[in-house]
C-alpha positions as a Python dict, from the first residue, in 0.01 Angstrom:
ca = {
    (1, 'M'): (0, 0, 0),
    (2, 'E'): (-178, 294, -152),
    (3, 'E'): (-509, 373, 31),
    (4, 'S'): (-873, 345, -186),
    (5, 'P'): (-1053, 657, -285),
    (6, 'D'): (-1370, 766, -179),
    (7, 'I'): (-1648, 906, -317),
    (8, 'E'): (-1503, 1274, -155),
    (9, 'D'): (-1212, 1276, -406),
    (10, 'L'): (-1424, 1248, -708),
    (11, 'S'): (-1392, 1642, -864),
    (12, 'E'): (-1714, 1611, -907),
    (13, 'I'): (-1831, 1568, -512),
    (14, 'G'): (-1854, 1833, -245),
    (15, 'D'): (-1910, 1792, 101),
    (16, 'N'): (-2263, 1853, 68),
    (17, 'T'): (-2274, 1614, -212),
    (18, 'A'): (-2118, 1349, -75),
    (19, 'K'): (-2340, 1334, 267),
    (20, 'K'): (-2610, 1279, 28),
    (21, 'L'): (-2456, 1054, -174),
    (22, 'H'): (-2400, 804, 132),
    (23, 'D'): (-2708, 876, 306),
    (24, 'C'): (-2874, 705, -10),
    (25, 'G'): (-2627, 456, 0),
    (26, 'Y'): (-2375, 505, -263),
    (27, 'E'): (-2029, 469, -50),
    (28, 'T'): (-1736, 395, -282),
    (29, 'I'): (-1639, 498, -541),
    (30, 'E'): (-1757, 140, -704),
    (31, 'S'): (-2076, 198, -596),
    (32, 'L'): (-2131, 494, -822),
    (33, 'A'): (-1888, 364, -1128),
    (34, 'T'): (-2195, 92, -1128),
    (35, 'A'): (-2496, 351, -1057),
    (36, 'K'): (-2724, 415, -1338),
    (37, 'S'): (-2708, 791, -1438),
    (38, 'K'): (-3117, 826, -1373),
    (39, 'D'): (-3068, 692, -979),
    (40, 'I'): (-2776, 939, -908),
    (41, 'Q'): (-2987, 1277, -1077),
    (42, 'K'): (-3287, 1121, -816),
    (43, 'A'): (-3072, 1073, -549),
    (44, 'I'): (-2904, 1434, -498),
    (45, 'E'): (-3106, 1617, -798),
    (46, 'I'): (-2910, 1680, -1011),
    (47, 'G'): (-2892, 1691, -1388),
    (48, 'E'): (-2830, 1420, -1622),
    (49, 'S'): (-2504, 1563, -1732),
    (50, 'K'): (-2327, 1624, -1372),
    (51, 'A'): (-2454, 1280, -1277),
    (52, 'K'): (-2288, 1116, -1613),
    (53, 'K'): (-1968, 1305, -1552),
    (54, 'I'): (-1972, 1136, -1159),
    (55, 'I'): (-2047, 772, -1288),
    (56, 'D'): (-1780, 798, -1546),
    (57, 'E'): (-1505, 984, -1321),
    (58, 'A'): (-1569, 736, -1086),
    (59, 'K'): (-1527, 436, -1321),
    (60, 'S'): (-1210, 607, -1424),
    (61, 'M'): (-1076, 573, -1025),
    (62, 'S'): (-1224, 260, -968),
    (63, 'E'): (-959, 171, -1305),
    (64, 'G'): (-661, 307, -1114),
    (65, 'G'): (-718, 645, -1245),
    (66, 'P'): (-478, 906, -1269),
    (67, 'I'): (-340, 1037, -910),
    (68, 'R'): (-228, 1410, -855),
    (69, 'N'): (-126, 1617, -527),
    (70, 'G'): (-129, 1254, -358),
    (71, 'R'): (-479, 1194, -445),
    (72, 'R'): (-697, 998, -758),
    (73, 'N'): (-829, 1312, -944),
    (74, 'S'): (-1004, 1329, -1336),
    (75, 'R'): (-860, 1537, -1551),
    (76, 'K'): (-1177, 1817, -1450),
    (77, 'K'): (-984, 2059, -1183),
    (78, 'K'): (-1350, 2176, -1144),
    (79, 'R'): (-1549, 2104, -834),
    (80, 'C'): (-1894, 2181, -900),
    (81, 'R'): (-2141, 2333, -647),
    (82, 'M'): (-2487, 2179, -604),
    (83, 'D'): (-2679, 2455, -770),
    (84, 'L'): (-2384, 2371, -1073),
    (85, 'N'): (-2365, 2757, -1115),
    (86, 'G'): (-2603, 2720, -1409),
    (87, 'K'): (-2462, 2445, -1584),
    (88, 'R'): (-2574, 2121, -1662),
}
């Protein structure tokens, strides 16, 4: 049986972001998939664009998104840092 993905499996989520999300009560892919963009923005102090990417990828994974290297990942391979490297 396949293991359920964790929020750390999202390409947009690094270790620090995952900790912040856990601290705010977002512990599953499903909790992120059903979250509102503004709530995620406030919780981890990110821009609207990144919040939407997180939610979209979580929705894809909760619906059985693609698996690569034995883990579920979105088609986006880049990992964003908390400072977003100037990208929003």
